Phi, psi and omega in degrees: 000324180296323179296318178295318177300317179296320179296316179294320179298313180293322179291320181295318182263008181048052184264120179251355180224188179277142176259149177278173186296323179297315179297318179297317181293321178292318178297319178294324177295317178297316179296322179295315178296320178296321180295320179295315179295319179296321178299316179293320179294320177298319179297315180297313180294328177294317179295316178299317180294322179292321177294317179299319179295328179291327179277350178240073187295332181278344184235102177264142186253132176287340179301322178297316180295320178294322177296319178295315179297317178298318179295315179296321177296317180298315179294315180298316181297315180296314180297318180296313181291321181291326176288323181296315183264000176053047183273345181265001180273143178251141178241133179235140182273333179214169184293328182295316178293324178296313180295323178295320178294318178297318179296321179293324180290323183291337182259000000 
């Protein structure tokens, strides 16, 4: 699977050589931001499509079902990978840093 990911990554970015760590981190940052924006757009279009289908009772659209399936797959994939690599967990060394983080989240 890693080989396929590398092939798709290289084809998408037209990469014929090795990239340095800075380039890789920036590309991953760009991809992450794009994924977040795409996720929000899919959600908006899914809601619009569901409302449109309600006003057209005789004509149901498969596009809505595909958007719902795509959204569930996206959520499932993110949850599975984030739990596997434990990227959503926070570590604090002392109580003071923990309280500062909690205070920052509340505001």
